[in-house]
Legacy VTK file of the C-alpha trace (Angstrom):
# vtk DataFile Version 3.0
C-alpha trace
ASCII
DATASET POLYDATA
POINTS 306 float
-6.831 21.691 5.065
-9.280 18.799 4.712
-10.584 18.133 1.245
-13.876 16.401 0.568
-12.492 14.851 -2.831
-9.114 13.758 -3.713
-9.249 15.354 -7.159
-8.413 18.501 -5.296
-5.016 17.254 -4.351
-4.467 16.452 -8.125
-5.296 19.943 -9.215
-3.195 21.533 -6.434
-0.084 19.358 -7.429
-0.353 20.674 -10.861
-1.191 24.311 -9.794
-0.257 26.540 -6.991
2.103 23.849 -5.553
3.966 23.021 -8.626
7.726 23.082 -8.178
7.722 22.615 -4.218
8.485 19.329 -2.451
5.265 17.513 -2.224
4.741 14.026 -0.860
1.699 12.386 -2.268
0.197 9.131 -1.258
-2.807 7.585 0.420
-3.890 5.329 3.249
-3.812 1.755 1.559
-4.565 0.090 4.917
-6.790 1.038 7.857
-4.609 2.893 10.276
-6.624 3.356 13.504
-3.828 3.066 16.129
-1.036 5.615 16.816
1.562 2.912 15.836
0.072 2.591 12.352
-0.112 6.083 11.922
3.720 6.552 12.823
4.619 3.705 10.633
2.718 5.154 7.751
4.334 8.451 8.167
7.727 6.940 8.439
7.301 5.124 5.000
5.908 8.252 3.544
9.130 10.230 4.441
11.458 7.267 3.463
12.689 6.888 6.873
13.954 3.673 8.999
11.505 2.163 11.415
13.133 3.460 14.284
13.694 7.074 12.835
12.890 10.243 14.802
9.654 11.391 13.376
9.779 14.990 14.924
13.260 15.534 13.799
12.404 14.487 10.326
9.620 16.895 10.190
11.613 19.819 11.699
14.501 19.200 9.278
12.716 21.004 6.146
9.653 22.381 4.854
7.370 19.986 2.822
3.691 19.642 1.415
1.797 16.278 2.233
-1.035 15.327 0.031
-2.740 12.154 1.667
-5.717 10.695 0.018
-8.197 7.999 1.379
-8.412 9.739 4.730
-11.561 7.480 5.240
-9.151 4.733 6.622
-7.839 6.696 9.688
-10.575 5.585 11.973
-13.287 2.923 12.639
-16.585 4.060 14.110
-16.259 1.956 17.222
-15.049 2.680 21.068
-11.432 3.378 20.814
-11.428 3.474 17.020
-10.441 7.101 16.640
-7.081 6.806 18.263
-5.057 6.729 14.994
-7.075 10.006 13.891
-6.588 11.848 17.070
-2.709 10.945 16.696
-2.652 12.253 13.296
-4.197 15.373 14.759
-1.465 15.732 17.064
1.089 15.381 14.231
-0.846 17.934 12.160
-0.571 20.361 15.374
3.046 19.950 16.274
4.489 20.178 12.669
2.377 23.275 11.531
5.379 25.474 11.143
7.161 23.248 8.399
4.358 21.127 6.888
1.382 21.850 4.860
-1.048 19.032 5.243
-3.751 18.159 2.623
-6.031 15.230 3.577
-8.699 14.078 1.315
-11.720 12.168 2.068
-15.551 11.612 1.253
-17.690 13.919 3.143
-19.516 11.394 5.176
-16.048 10.277 6.716
-15.355 13.928 7.331
-18.673 14.322 9.132
-17.850 11.174 11.419
-14.131 12.267 12.236
-15.624 15.868 13.212
-18.171 14.165 15.406
-15.931 11.436 17.011
-12.660 13.338 17.274
-13.304 17.099 16.361
-11.156 16.479 13.387
-12.039 20.032 11.724
-10.396 22.008 14.549
-6.708 21.282 13.267
-7.384 22.551 9.793
-7.595 26.245 8.537
-9.712 25.403 5.394
-12.159 22.819 4.014
-12.588 22.446 0.226
-15.835 20.697 -0.525
-15.675 19.122 -3.892
-18.911 17.511 -3.945
-20.829 19.940 -5.962
-18.649 19.853 -8.859
-20.668 20.772 -12.030
-21.147 18.751 -15.099
-18.931 20.749 -17.413
-15.995 20.253 -15.119
-16.495 16.700 -14.598
-16.841 16.171 -18.470
-13.568 18.352 -19.020
-11.725 16.310 -16.414
-12.559 13.022 -18.209
-11.809 14.216 -21.729
-8.722 15.884 -20.560
-7.623 12.755 -19.165
-8.523 10.803 -22.224
-6.552 12.977 -24.611
-3.352 11.383 -23.184
-4.404 8.310 -25.026
-4.418 9.927 -28.398
-7.647 7.750 -29.475
-10.738 9.280 -31.147
-14.006 8.921 -29.235
-17.379 7.537 -30.371
-20.342 7.527 -28.265
-22.997 5.193 -29.044
-26.548 6.703 -29.386
-29.573 5.484 -26.891
-31.294 2.364 -27.929
-33.898 3.150 -30.588
-37.499 2.755 -29.320
-39.255 3.883 -32.437
-37.164 4.884 -35.452
-39.909 7.407 -36.701
-40.029 9.302 -33.467
-36.284 9.566 -33.543
-36.221 10.848 -37.199
-38.890 13.441 -36.158
-36.916 14.765 -33.234
-33.831 14.949 -35.195
-35.537 16.924 -38.080
-36.985 19.325 -35.311
-33.512 19.736 -33.540
-34.552 17.925 -30.644
-32.282 14.993 -30.878
-29.439 15.470 -28.337
-25.784 14.424 -29.323
-24.857 11.079 -28.010
-21.856 12.716 -26.036
-24.127 14.906 -24.426
-26.511 12.315 -23.472
-23.516 10.300 -22.027
-22.362 12.845 -19.851
-25.724 13.820 -18.583
-26.334 10.261 -17.751
-22.737 9.891 -16.191
-23.265 12.824 -14.022
-26.434 11.950 -12.851
-25.480 8.477 -11.542
-22.129 9.599 -9.958
-23.616 12.372 -8.164
-20.890 14.568 -9.242
-18.114 12.534 -7.653
-14.935 12.312 -9.927
-13.980 8.720 -8.707
-17.391 7.297 -9.248
-17.624 9.034 -12.631
-14.201 7.812 -13.665
-15.051 4.266 -12.840
-18.503 4.448 -14.626
-16.371 6.050 -17.719
-14.092 2.923 -17.642
-17.086 0.554 -17.460
-18.691 1.993 -20.441
-15.851 1.432 -22.659
-17.078 -1.340 -25.145
-13.884 -1.748 -27.565
-11.086 0.073 -29.507
-11.566 -0.073 -33.114
-9.338 1.634 -35.814
-7.897 3.933 -33.220
-11.262 4.935 -32.057
-12.667 4.179 -28.400
-16.244 3.038 -28.800
-18.245 4.303 -25.877
-21.689 2.843 -24.843
-24.243 4.887 -22.941
-24.150 4.517 -19.071
-27.510 3.370 -18.592
-28.666 3.507 -15.056
-28.998 0.080 -13.369
-32.830 -0.795 -12.520
-32.588 -0.764 -8.624
-35.993 0.642 -7.790
-37.407 -2.847 -7.185
-34.636 -3.229 -4.453
-36.379 -0.947 -2.351
-38.705 -3.582 -0.630
-35.786 -5.696 -0.099
-33.834 -3.490 2.306
-34.079 -3.818 5.817
-32.932 -1.203 8.609
-29.671 -3.260 9.094
-29.029 -3.151 5.447
-29.417 0.614 5.382
-27.140 0.905 8.519
-24.389 -1.302 6.499
-24.510 0.616 3.384
-24.215 4.007 5.762
-21.198 3.037 7.648
-19.415 1.468 4.295
-19.967 4.842 2.549
-18.370 6.645 5.688
-15.215 4.257 5.682
-14.625 3.998 2.223
-14.981 0.048 2.334
-15.181 -2.450 5.095
-14.271 -5.993 5.674
-16.417 -8.487 7.347
-14.833 -8.074 10.610
-14.854 -4.455 10.567
-18.405 -4.153 9.902
-19.012 -6.560 12.699
-17.106 -4.294 15.062
-19.091 -1.083 13.975
-22.312 -2.655 14.182
-21.737 -4.776 17.424
-22.644 -8.060 15.817
-21.362 -11.231 14.987
-18.918 -11.608 12.026
-20.839 -14.450 10.291
-23.935 -12.055 10.349
-22.006 -9.107 8.787
-20.560 -11.515 6.308
-24.011 -12.880 5.407
-25.508 -9.044 4.845
-22.473 -7.877 2.899
-22.719 -11.071 0.602
-26.454 -10.532 0.217
-26.096 -6.736 -0.673
-23.319 -7.867 -3.206
-25.494 -10.158 -4.645
-28.292 -7.654 -4.935
-25.754 -5.463 -6.853
-25.328 -2.909 -4.400
-21.639 -3.675 -3.084
-18.723 -5.103 -4.709
-15.016 -5.834 -3.779
-12.840 -2.470 -3.801
-10.370 -2.768 -6.387
-7.647 -0.901 -4.494
-8.335 -1.959 -0.870
-9.522 -4.760 1.312
-13.140 -4.921 1.856
-16.270 -4.052 0.228
-17.664 -0.803 -1.096
-20.757 0.620 -2.432
-20.763 0.142 -6.260
-20.360 3.459 -8.093
-23.733 2.745 -10.196
-25.468 2.106 -6.755
-24.491 5.296 -5.054
-27.338 7.444 -6.144
-29.869 4.643 -5.144
-28.288 4.234 -1.868
-28.062 7.971 -1.166
-31.992 8.260 -2.121
-32.713 5.236 0.246
-30.744 6.668 3.326
-32.433 10.141 2.813
-35.791 8.421 2.926
-35.177 7.254 6.507
-33.441 10.389 7.768
-29.949 8.659 7.831
-28.280 11.298 5.649
-29.460 14.907 5.111
-31.721 15.725 2.300
-29.095 18.279 0.775
-25.487 17.323 0.706
LINES 1 307
306 0 1 2 3 4 5 6 7 8 9 10 11 12 13 14 15 16 17 18 19 20 21 22 23 24 25 26 27 28 29 30 31 32 33 34 35 36 37 38 39 40 41 42 43 44 45 46 47 48 49 50 51 52 53 54 55 56 57 58 59 60 61 62 63 64 65 66 67 68 69 70 71 72 73 74 75 76 77 78 79 80 81 82 83 84 85 86 87 88 89 90 91 92 93 94 95 96 97 98 99 100 101 102 103 104 105 106 107 108 109 110 111 112 113 114 115 116 117 118 119 120 121 122 123 124 125 126 127 128 129 130 131 132 133 134 135 136 137 138 139 140 141 142 143 144 145 146 147 148 149 150 151 152 153 154 155 156 157 158 159 160 161 162 163 164 165 166 167 168 169 170 171 172 173 174 175 176 177 178 179 180 181 182 183 184 185 186 187 188 189 190 191 192 193 194 195 196 197 198 199 200 201 202 203 204 205 206 207 208 209 210 211 212 213 214 215 216 217 218 219 220 221 222 223 224 225 226 227 228 229 230 231 232 233 234 235 236 237 238 239 240 241 242 243 244 245 246 247 248 249 250 251 252 253 254 255 256 257 258 259 260 261 262 263 264 265 266 267 268 269 270 271 272 273 274 275 276 277 278 279 280 281 282 283 284 285 286 287 288 289 290 291 292 293 294 295 296 297 298 299 300 301 302 303 304 305
């Protein structure tokens, strides 16, 4: 089963698979060789470096939930060896192991084109088009564990008289609804981006109340004229791989490392990229995904409907 969003794994662990032996982890490093995949699987199963992996898989039934599937390939010649090796393991262990691999949809499309990745899975769950209410409920459910009350800041006042009239007529939306409308729009319905935007909107804790400011969308529109063709390809391949280091980008785009370094640093200075907090390399900022996708659609680098 290949999943488009890692939230599917979270729900599965708490639902139909509850009570069964489940191993859940993620690819923290880029694993693009057969050796790297074997090392990862041995570590996942708690085996010694020289242990027989096939015997370990045959010994018992288990469920493996592995996130960050974007990190099992590099879109270069020979960069799909790790993905192909993982596919072989999935096929050879199908009788004892249920595999759930979570990745973003761009990576899944690249893996299908480069390694026919979809042919080893019986199902694909596409969680990209999650509804706003599901996104809101997931964030609020996670917040309830803190025990803090929530207070959403209203939008900045432009004219107090207009605001009073709208409120009197019942046209004024609640700050919470405005917040989640904006959050959903900026994140594109992606749980991870929405959660990071949620965290960045936390202003302070005061008297057991979490103060939340409105996630106003950054003004990226003026940057449209700043982006060259190479910039757009850079945004695309970084989305496909989750994040990329300078050297990795240079390999994908077949250019010198210093050229890739200069372009990544420039896109970071423009506010479109930042350092991945959990992995090496740079990622597209959650706030910039909507702008980046629109820019890529305009030049037909991605499909109009995703």
